[in-house]
PQR file with spaces between the fields and no chain letter, atoms N, CA, C, O and H, PARSE charges and radii, in Angstrom:
ATOM       1  N    ALA     1      -0.799  -21.975    7.733 -0.4000 1.5000
ATOM       2  CA   ALA     1      -1.312  -20.930    6.851 -0.0000 2.0000
ATOM       3  C    ALA     1      -2.316  -21.544    5.884  0.5500 1.7000
ATOM       4  O    ALA     1      -2.131  -22.660    5.398 -0.5500 1.4000
ATOM       5  N    ARG     2      -3.369  -20.806    5.617 -0.4000 1.5000
ATOM       6  CA   ARG     2      -4.421  -21.308    4.753 -0.0000 2.0000
ATOM       7  C    ARG     2      -4.372  -20.695    3.361  0.5500 1.7000
ATOM       8  O    ARG     2      -5.200  -21.031    2.514 -0.5500 1.4000
ATOM       9  H    ARG     2      -3.520  -19.899    6.012  0.4000 1.0000
ATOM      10  N    ASN     3      -3.427  -19.810    3.109 -0.4000 1.5000
ATOM      11  CA   ASN     3      -3.287  -19.172    1.798 -0.0000 2.0000
ATOM      12  C    ASN     3      -4.581  -18.518    1.335  0.5500 1.7000
ATOM      13  O    ASN     3      -5.047  -18.761    0.222 -0.5500 1.4000
ATOM      14  H    ASN     3      -2.755  -19.537    3.797  0.4000 1.0000
ATOM      15  N    ILE     4      -5.154  -17.691    2.193 -0.4000 1.5000
ATOM      16  CA   ILE     4      -6.387  -16.985    1.879 -0.0000 2.0000
ATOM      17  C    ILE     4      -6.048  -15.552    1.497  0.5500 1.7000
ATOM      18  O    ILE     4      -5.277  -14.886    2.188 -0.5500 1.4000
ATOM      19  H    ILE     4      -4.776  -17.494    3.097  0.4000 1.0000
ATOM      20  N    GLY     5      -6.618  -15.083    0.408 -0.4000 1.5000
ATOM      21  CA   GLY     5      -6.435  -13.699   -0.015 -0.0000 2.0000
ATOM      22  C    GLY     5      -7.741  -12.940    0.104  0.5500 1.7000
ATOM      23  O    GLY     5      -8.812  -13.487   -0.158 -0.5500 1.4000
ATOM      24  H    GLY     5      -7.244  -15.624   -0.153  0.4000 1.0000
ATOM      25  N    ILE     6      -7.654  -11.681    0.499 -0.4000 1.5000
ATOM      26  CA   ILE     6      -8.819  -10.809    0.608 -0.0000 2.0000
ATOM      27  C    ILE     6      -8.482   -9.502   -0.086  0.5500 1.7000
ATOM      28  O    ILE     6      -7.409   -8.938    0.128 -0.5500 1.4000
ATOM      29  H    ILE     6      -6.784  -11.236    0.713  0.4000 1.0000
ATOM      30  N    LEU     7      -9.391   -9.022   -0.912 -0.4000 1.5000
ATOM      31  CA   LEU     7      -9.201   -7.744   -1.590 -0.0000 2.0000
ATOM      32  C    LEU     7      -9.902   -6.655   -0.797  0.5500 1.7000
ATOM      33  O    LEU     7     -11.110   -6.719   -0.570 -0.5500 1.4000
ATOM      34  H    LEU     7     -10.263   -9.480   -1.086  0.4000 1.0000
ATOM      35  N    ILE     8      -9.138   -5.657   -0.378 -0.4000 1.5000
ATOM      36  CA   ILE     8      -9.687   -4.500    0.324 -0.0000 2.0000
ATOM      37  C    ILE     8      -9.330   -3.269   -0.496  0.5500 1.7000
ATOM      38  O    ILE     8      -8.162   -3.043   -0.811 -0.5500 1.4000
ATOM      39  H    ILE     8      -8.156   -5.605   -0.563  0.4000 1.0000
ATOM      40  N    THR     9     -10.325   -2.487   -0.836 -0.4000 1.5000
ATOM      41  CA   THR     9     -10.055   -1.206   -1.487 -0.0000 2.0000
ATOM      42  C    THR     9     -10.430   -0.120   -0.501  0.5500 1.7000
ATOM      43  O    THR     9     -11.577   -0.033   -0.062 -0.5500 1.4000
ATOM      44  H    THR     9     -11.274   -2.671   -0.580  0.4000 1.0000
ATOM      45  N    ASP    10      -9.461    0.706   -0.156 -0.4000 1.5000
ATOM      46  CA   ASP    10      -9.681    1.702    0.883 -0.0000 2.0000
ATOM      47  C    ASP    10      -8.677    2.830    0.707  0.5500 1.7000
ATOM      48  O    ASP    10      -7.591    2.634    0.161 -0.5500 1.4000
ATOM      49  H    ASP    10      -8.529    0.636   -0.513  0.4000 1.0000
ATOM      50  N    HIS    11      -9.050    4.000    1.170 -0.4000 1.5000
ATOM      51  CA   HIS    11      -8.125    5.132    1.134 -0.0000 2.0000
ATOM      52  C    HIS    11      -7.569    5.447    2.521  0.5500 1.7000
ATOM      53  O    HIS    11      -6.832    6.419    2.686 -0.5500 1.4000
ATOM      54  H    HIS    11      -9.932    4.160    1.613  0.4000 1.0000
ATOM      55  N    ASN    12      -7.915    4.639    3.510 -0.4000 1.5000
ATOM      56  CA   ASN    12      -7.375    4.817    4.846 -0.0000 2.0000
ATOM      57  C    ASN    12      -6.093    3.988    4.952  0.5500 1.7000
ATOM      58  O    ASN    12      -6.109    2.836    5.387 -0.5500 1.4000
ATOM      59  H    ASN    12      -8.514    3.849    3.376  0.4000 1.0000
ATOM      60  N    VAL    13      -5.007    4.597    4.551 -0.4000 1.5000
ATOM      61  CA   VAL    13      -3.727    3.898    4.421 -0.0000 2.0000
ATOM      62  C    VAL    13      -3.245    3.334    5.745  0.5500 1.7000
ATOM      63  O    VAL    13      -2.785    2.193    5.797 -0.5500 1.4000
ATOM      64  H    VAL    13      -4.994    5.532    4.198  0.4000 1.0000
ATOM      65  N    ARG    14      -3.339    4.098    6.800 -0.4000 1.5000
ATOM      66  CA   ARG    14      -2.826    3.632    8.093 -0.0000 2.0000
ATOM      67  C    ARG    14      -3.519    2.347    8.547  0.5500 1.7000
ATOM      68  O    ARG    14      -2.855    1.386    8.935 -0.5500 1.4000
ATOM      69  H    ARG    14      -3.713    5.025    6.758  0.4000 1.0000
ATOM      70  N    GLU    15      -4.833    2.330    8.501 -0.4000 1.5000
ATOM      71  CA   GLU    15      -5.560    1.128    8.930 -0.0000 2.0000
ATOM      72  C    GLU    15      -5.315   -0.047    7.994  0.5500 1.7000
ATOM      73  O    GLU    15      -5.079   -1.166    8.450 -0.5500 1.4000
ATOM      74  H    GLU    15      -5.373    3.111    8.187  0.4000 1.0000
ATOM      75  N    THR    16      -5.370    0.196    6.700 -0.4000 1.5000
ATOM      76  CA   THR    16      -5.231   -0.889    5.733 -0.0000 2.0000
ATOM      77  C    THR    16      -3.845   -1.521    5.793  0.5500 1.7000
ATOM      78  O    THR    16      -3.730   -2.745    5.859 -0.5500 1.4000
ATOM      79  H    THR    16      -5.563    1.105    6.329  0.4000 1.0000
ATOM      80  N    LEU    17      -2.794   -0.710    5.771 -0.4000 1.5000
ATOM      81  CA   LEU    17      -1.443   -1.272    5.824 -0.0000 2.0000
ATOM      82  C    LEU    17      -1.135   -1.885    7.182  0.5500 1.7000
ATOM      83  O    LEU    17      -0.244   -2.725    7.303 -0.5500 1.4000
ATOM      84  H    LEU    17      -2.887    0.284    5.717  0.4000 1.0000
ATOM      85  N    GLY    18      -1.871   -1.465    8.201 -0.4000 1.5000
ATOM      86  CA   GLY    18      -1.680   -2.019    9.533 -0.0000 2.0000
ATOM      87  C    GLY    18      -2.203   -3.442    9.694  0.5500 1.7000
ATOM      88  O    GLY    18      -1.816   -4.139   10.631 -0.5500 1.4000
ATOM      89  H    GLY    18      -2.596   -0.783    8.103  0.4000 1.0000
ATOM      90  N    ILE    19      -3.089   -3.885    8.778 -0.4000 1.5000
ATOM      91  CA   ILE    19      -3.675   -5.219    8.920 -0.0000 2.0000
ATOM      92  C    ILE    19      -3.258   -6.195    7.824  0.5500 1.7000
ATOM      93  O    ILE    19      -3.640   -7.364    7.861 -0.5500 1.4000
ATOM      94  H    ILE    19      -3.403   -3.318    8.016  0.4000 1.0000
ATOM      95  N    CYS    20      -2.483   -5.731    6.853 -0.4000 1.5000
ATOM      96  CA   CYS    20      -2.165   -6.632    5.737 -0.0000 2.0000
ATOM      97  C    CYS    20      -0.697   -7.059    5.749  0.5500 1.7000
ATOM      98  O    CYS    20       0.159   -6.403    6.343 -0.5500 1.4000
ATOM      99  H    CYS    20      -2.173   -4.781    6.823  0.4000 1.0000
ATOM     100  N    ASP    21      -0.439   -8.172    5.079 -0.4000 1.5000
ATOM     101  CA   ASP    21       0.926   -8.679    4.914 -0.0000 2.0000
ATOM     102  C    ASP    21       1.533   -8.209    3.600  0.5500 1.7000
ATOM     103  O    ASP    21       2.753   -8.128    3.460 -0.5500 1.4000
ATOM     104  H    ASP    21      -1.134   -8.704    4.597  0.4000 1.0000
ATOM     105  N    ARG    22       0.665   -7.899    2.637 -0.4000 1.5000
ATOM     106  CA   ARG    22       1.105   -7.501    1.297 -0.0000 2.0000
ATOM     107  C    ARG    22       0.103   -6.490    0.767  0.5500 1.7000
ATOM     108  O    ARG    22      -1.101   -6.626    0.985 -0.5500 1.4000
ATOM     109  H    ARG    22      -0.326   -7.965    2.750  0.4000 1.0000
ATOM     110  N    ALA    23       0.603   -5.473    0.068 -0.4000 1.5000
ATOM     111  CA   ALA    23      -0.270   -4.431   -0.483 -0.0000 2.0000
ATOM     112  C    ALA    23       0.098   -4.147   -1.929  0.5500 1.7000
ATOM     113  O    ALA    23       1.246   -4.307   -2.343 -0.5500 1.4000
ATOM     114  H    ALA    23       1.581   -5.363   -0.110  0.4000 1.0000
ATOM     115  N    TYR    24      -0.893   -3.727   -2.675 -0.4000 1.5000
ATOM     116  CA   TYR    24      -0.715   -3.280   -4.055 -0.0000 2.0000
ATOM     117  C    TYR    24      -1.227   -1.852   -4.120  0.5500 1.7000
ATOM     118  O    TYR    24      -2.336   -1.571   -3.668 -0.5500 1.4000
ATOM     119  H    TYR    24      -1.825   -3.597   -2.339  0.4000 1.0000
ATOM     120  N    ILE    25      -0.445   -0.961   -4.667 -0.4000 1.5000
ATOM     121  CA   ILE    25      -0.860    0.429   -4.831 -0.0000 2.0000
ATOM     122  C    ILE    25      -1.101    0.670   -6.310  0.5500 1.7000
ATOM     123  O    ILE    25      -0.221    0.464   -7.146 -0.5500 1.4000
ATOM     124  H    ILE    25       0.456   -1.190   -5.035  0.4000 1.0000
ATOM     125  N    MET    26      -2.321    1.112   -6.615 -0.4000 1.5000
ATOM     126  CA   MET    26      -2.722    1.373   -7.999 -0.0000 2.0000
ATOM     127  C    MET    26      -2.628    2.869   -8.293  0.5500 1.7000
ATOM     128  O    MET    26      -2.876    3.701   -7.421 -0.5500 1.4000
ATOM     129  H    MET    26      -3.036    1.279   -5.936  0.4000 1.0000
ATOM     130  N    ASN    27      -2.269    3.195   -9.523 -0.4000 1.5000
ATOM     131  CA   ASN    27      -2.250    4.580   -9.984 -0.0000 2.0000
ATOM     132  C    ASN    27      -2.638    4.600  -11.452  0.5500 1.7000
ATOM     133  O    ASN    27      -1.974    3.986  -12.286 -0.5500 1.4000
ATOM     134  H    ASN    27      -2.067    2.519  -10.232  0.4000 1.0000
ATOM     135  N    GLU    28      -3.708    5.301  -11.761 -0.4000 1.5000
ATOM     136  CA   GLU    28      -4.190    5.443  -13.134 -0.0000 2.0000
ATOM     137  C    GLU    28      -4.367    4.091  -13.824  0.5500 1.7000
ATOM     138  O    GLU    28      -4.004    3.930  -14.989 -0.5500 1.4000
ATOM     139  H    GLU    28      -4.248    5.799  -11.083  0.4000 1.0000
ATOM     140  N    GLY    29      -4.927    3.120  -13.098 -0.4000 1.5000
ATOM     141  CA   GLY    29      -5.250    1.819  -13.673 -0.0000 2.0000
ATOM     142  C    GLY    29      -4.124    0.808  -13.722  0.5500 1.7000
ATOM     143  O    GLY    29      -4.318   -0.298  -14.227 -0.5500 1.4000
ATOM     144  H    GLY    29      -5.222    3.250  -12.151  0.4000 1.0000
ATOM     145  N    SER    30      -2.958    1.153  -13.215 -0.4000 1.5000
ATOM     146  CA   SER    30      -1.816    0.229  -13.218 -0.0000 2.0000
ATOM     147  C    SER    30      -1.270    0.067  -11.809  0.5500 1.7000
ATOM     148  O    SER    30      -1.430    0.947  -10.963 -0.5500 1.4000
ATOM     149  H    SER    30      -2.800    2.051  -12.805  0.4000 1.0000
ATOM     150  N    VAL    31      -0.621   -1.068  -11.567 -0.4000 1.5000
ATOM     151  CA   VAL    31       0.016   -1.293  -10.272 -0.0000 2.0000
ATOM     152  C    VAL    31       1.283   -0.443  -10.210  0.5500 1.7000
ATOM     153  O    VAL    31       2.210   -0.628  -10.999 -0.5500 1.4000
ATOM     154  H    VAL    31      -0.490   -1.782  -12.254  0.4000 1.0000
ATOM     155  N    LEU    32       1.305    0.479   -9.272 -0.4000 1.5000
ATOM     156  CA   LEU    32       2.472    1.340   -9.083 -0.0000 2.0000
ATOM     157  C    LEU    32       3.569    0.578   -8.350  0.5500 1.7000
ATOM     158  O    LEU    32       4.743    0.660   -8.713 -0.5500 1.4000
ATOM     159  H    LEU    32       0.552    0.630   -8.632  0.4000 1.0000
ATOM     160  N    THR    33       3.182   -0.160   -7.320 -0.4000 1.5000
ATOM     161  CA   THR    33       4.120   -1.003   -6.580 -0.0000 2.0000
ATOM     162  C    THR    33       3.339   -2.046   -5.799  0.5500 1.7000
ATOM     163  O    THR    33       2.120   -1.954   -5.653 -0.5500 1.4000
ATOM     164  H    THR    33       2.229   -0.227   -7.025  0.4000 1.0000
ATOM     165  N    GLN    34       4.055   -3.026   -5.307 -0.4000 1.5000
ATOM     166  CA   GLN    34       3.469   -4.069   -4.469 -0.0000 2.0000
ATOM     167  C    GLN    34       4.529   -4.546   -3.505  0.5500 1.7000
ATOM     168  O    GLN    34       5.726   -4.415   -3.762 -0.5500 1.4000
ATOM     169  H    GLN    34       5.045   -3.101   -5.426  0.4000 1.0000
ATOM     170  N    GLY    35       4.079   -5.100   -2.391 -0.4000 1.5000
ATOM     171  CA   GLY    35       5.023   -5.662   -1.439 -0.0000 2.0000
ATOM     172  C    GLY    35       4.540   -5.542   -0.014  0.5500 1.7000
ATOM     173  O    GLY    35       3.381   -5.223    0.249 -0.5500 1.4000
ATOM     174  H    GLY    35       3.107   -5.206   -2.183  0.4000 1.0000
ATOM     175  N    ALA    36       5.452   -5.802    0.895 -0.4000 1.5000
ATOM     176  CA   ALA    36       5.153   -5.672    2.318 -0.0000 2.0000
ATOM     177  C    ALA    36       4.847   -4.209    2.627  0.5500 1.7000
ATOM     178  O    ALA    36       5.373   -3.319    1.958 -0.5500 1.4000
ATOM     179  H    ALA    36       6.394   -6.061    0.681  0.4000 1.0000
ATOM     180  N    PRO    37       4.008   -3.944    3.623 -0.5600 1.5000
ATOM     181  CA   PRO    37       3.661   -2.563    3.939  0.2800 2.0000
ATOM     182  C    PRO    37       4.870   -1.640    4.117  0.5500 1.7000
ATOM     183  O    PRO    37       4.849   -0.506    3.638 -0.5500 1.4000
ATOM     184  N    ALA    38       5.913   -2.101    4.790 -0.4000 1.5000
ATOM     185  CA   ALA    38       7.104   -1.262    4.990 -0.0000 2.0000
ATOM     186  C    ALA    38       7.762   -0.908    3.663  0.5500 1.7000
ATOM     187  O    ALA    38       8.237    0.214    3.483 -0.5500 1.4000
ATOM     188  H    ALA    38       5.930   -3.023    5.179  0.4000 1.0000
ATOM     189  N    ASP    39       7.791   -1.853    2.738 -0.4000 1.5000
ATOM     190  CA   ASP    39       8.382   -1.599    1.421 -0.0000 2.0000
ATOM     191  C    ASP    39       7.532   -0.622    0.616  0.5500 1.7000
ATOM     192  O    ASP    39       8.060    0.250   -0.074 -0.5500 1.4000
ATOM     193  H    ASP    39       7.405   -2.764    2.884  0.4000 1.0000
ATOM     194  N    VAL    40       6.213   -0.773    0.709 -0.4000 1.5000
ATOM     195  CA   VAL    40       5.307    0.138    0.005 -0.0000 2.0000
ATOM     196  C    VAL    40       5.481    1.558    0.541  0.5500 1.7000
ATOM     197  O    VAL    40       5.559    2.509   -0.236 -0.5500 1.4000
ATOM     198  H    VAL    40       5.783   -1.481    1.269  0.4000 1.0000
ATOM     199  N    LEU    41       5.542    1.702    1.855 -0.4000 1.5000
ATOM     200  CA   LEU    41       5.698    3.024    2.464 -0.0000 2.0000
ATOM     201  C    LEU    41       7.032    3.671    2.119  0.5500 1.7000
ATOM     202  O    LEU    41       7.123    4.898    2.060 -0.5500 1.4000
ATOM     203  H    LEU    41       5.478    0.929    2.486  0.4000 1.0000
ATOM     204  N    ALA    42       8.058    2.875    1.891 -0.4000 1.5000
ATOM     205  CA   ALA    42       9.382    3.404    1.563 -0.0000 2.0000
ATOM     206  C    ALA    42       9.540    3.733    0.084  0.5500 1.7000
ATOM     207  O    ALA    42      10.526    4.358   -0.304 -0.5500 1.4000
ATOM     208  H    ALA    42       7.984    1.879    1.939  0.4000 1.0000
ATOM     209  N    ASN    43       8.592    3.325   -0.739 -0.4000 1.5000
ATOM     210  CA   ASN    43       8.691    3.520   -2.184 -0.0000 2.0000
ATOM     211  C    ASN    43       8.532    4.999   -2.547  0.5500 1.7000
ATOM     212  O    ASN    43       7.523    5.615   -2.202 -0.5500 1.4000
ATOM     213  H    ASN    43       7.791    2.817   -0.423  0.4000 1.0000
ATOM     214  N    GLU    44       9.507    5.560   -3.228 -0.4000 1.5000
ATOM     215  CA   GLU    44       9.494    6.986   -3.589 -0.0000 2.0000
ATOM     216  C    GLU    44       8.325    7.348   -4.497  0.5500 1.7000
ATOM     217  O    GLU    44       7.728    8.413   -4.337 -0.5500 1.4000
ATOM     218  H    GLU    44      10.326    5.060   -3.508  0.4000 1.0000
ATOM     219  N    ASP    45       7.988    6.477   -5.448 -0.4000 1.5000
ATOM     220  CA   ASP    45       6.856    6.758   -6.339 -0.0000 2.0000
ATOM     221  C    ASP    45       5.552    6.830   -5.554  0.5500 1.7000
ATOM     222  O    ASP    45       4.723    7.704   -5.809 -0.5500 1.4000
ATOM     223  H    ASP    45       8.472    5.612   -5.578  0.4000 1.0000
ATOM     224  N    VAL    46       5.366    5.929   -4.611 -0.4000 1.5000
ATOM     225  CA   VAL    46       4.156    5.939   -3.780 -0.0000 2.0000
ATOM     226  C    VAL    46       4.091    7.230   -2.974  0.5500 1.7000
ATOM     227  O    VAL    46       3.026    7.835   -2.853 -0.5500 1.4000
ATOM     228  H    VAL    46       6.039    5.219   -4.404  0.4000 1.0000
ATOM     229  N    ARG    47       5.211    7.647   -2.431 -0.4000 1.5000
ATOM     230  CA   ARG    47       5.238    8.893   -1.654 -0.0000 2.0000
ATOM     231  C    ARG    47       4.947   10.106   -2.537  0.5500 1.7000
ATOM     232  O    ARG    47       4.238   11.021   -2.118 -0.5500 1.4000
ATOM     233  H    ARG    47       6.076    7.155   -2.529  0.4000 1.0000
ATOM     234  N    ASN    48       5.480   10.118   -3.731 -0.4000 1.5000
ATOM     235  CA   ASN    48       5.267   11.259   -4.625 -0.0000 2.0000
ATOM     236  C    ASN    48       3.846   11.323   -5.171  0.5500 1.7000
ATOM     237  O    ASN    48       3.266   12.405   -5.263 -0.5500 1.4000
ATOM     238  H    ASN    48       6.056    9.374   -4.071  0.4000 1.0000
ATOM     239  N    VAL    49       3.281   10.173   -5.534 -0.4000 1.5000
ATOM     240  CA   VAL    49       1.989   10.138   -6.219 -0.0000 2.0000
ATOM     241  C    VAL    49       0.815   10.051   -5.247  0.5500 1.7000
ATOM     242  O    VAL    49      -0.234   10.646   -5.491 -0.5500 1.4000
ATOM     243  H    VAL    49       3.752    9.294   -5.460  0.4000 1.0000
ATOM     244  N    TYR    50       0.984    9.314   -4.149 -0.4000 1.5000
ATOM     245  CA   TYR    50      -0.171    8.969   -3.326 -0.0000 2.0000
ATOM     246  C    TYR    50      -0.098    9.481   -1.885  0.5500 1.7000
ATOM     247  O    TYR    50      -1.017   10.162   -1.429 -0.5500 1.4000
ATOM     248  H    TYR    50       1.836    8.831   -3.951  0.4000 1.0000
ATOM     249  N    LEU    51       0.953    9.170   -1.183 -0.4000 1.5000
ATOM     250  CA   LEU    51       1.014    9.455    0.249 -0.0000 2.0000
ATOM     251  C    LEU    51       1.427   10.877    0.593  0.5500 1.7000
ATOM     252  O    LEU    51       0.935   11.454    1.563 -0.5500 1.4000
ATOM     253  H    LEU    51       1.698    8.617   -1.554  0.4000 1.0000
ATOM     254  N    GLY    52       2.314   11.432   -0.187 -0.4000 1.5000
ATOM     255  CA   GLY    52       2.912   12.716    0.168 -0.0000 2.0000
ATOM     256  C    GLY    52       4.240   12.484    0.870  0.5500 1.7000
ATOM     257  O    GLY    52       4.436   11.455    1.517 -0.5500 1.4000
ATOM     258  H    GLY    52       2.714   10.963   -0.975  0.4000 1.0000
ATOM     259  N    ARG    53       5.121   13.409    0.745 -0.4000 1.5000
ATOM     260  CA   ARG    53       6.481   13.258    1.277 -0.0000 2.0000
ATOM     261  C    ARG    53       6.511   13.170    2.803  0.5500 1.7000
ATOM     262  O    ARG    53       7.383   12.504    3.360 -0.5500 1.4000
ATOM     263  H    ARG    53       4.962   14.244    0.219  0.4000 1.0000
ATOM     264  N    GLU    54       5.582   13.825    3.480 -0.4000 1.5000
ATOM     265  CA   GLU    54       5.612   13.905    4.942 -0.0000 2.0000
ATOM     266  C    GLU    54       4.783   12.824    5.639  0.5500 1.7000
ATOM     267  O    GLU    54       4.661   12.851    6.863 -0.5500 1.4000
ATOM     268  H    GLU    54       4.874   14.367    3.027  0.4000 1.0000
ATOM     269  N    PHE    55       4.216   11.882    4.900 -0.4000 1.5000
ATOM     270  CA   PHE    55       3.351   10.856    5.493 -0.0000 2.0000
ATOM     271  C    PHE    55       4.113   10.023    6.512  0.5500 1.7000
ATOM     272  O    PHE    55       5.250    9.620    6.272 -0.5500 1.4000
ATOM     273  H    PHE    55       4.315   11.860    3.905  0.4000 1.0000
ATOM     274  N    ARG    56       3.478    9.770    7.652 -0.4000 1.5000
ATOM     275  CA   ARG    56       4.042    8.912    8.702 -0.0000 2.0000
ATOM     276  C    ARG    56       2.964    7.950    9.176  0.5500 1.7000
ATOM     277  O    ARG    56       1.794    8.320    9.280 -0.5500 1.4000
ATOM     278  H    ARG    56       2.553   10.098    7.847  0.4000 1.0000
ATOM     279  N    MET    57       3.358    6.726    9.462 -0.4000 1.5000
ATOM     280  CA   MET    57       2.415    5.747   10.022 -0.0000 2.0000
ATOM     281  C    MET    57       2.271    6.043   11.485  0.5500 1.7000
ATOM     282  O    MET    57       1.528    5.355   12.184 -0.5500 1.4000
ATOM     283  H    MET    57       4.309    6.426    9.378  0.4000 1.0000
């Protein structure tokens, strides 16, 4: 591992979470949550504020 980080800002959740190991979700200028894509998708706050309750990968 080379410990390389890349910042991607995108609203295409499916593609972005499909290529990353770790994600940060921002809301109103603050980090709402961070973690592995599966953990981010399971986060209730992320579903309520950003993804919607019915979102599926």
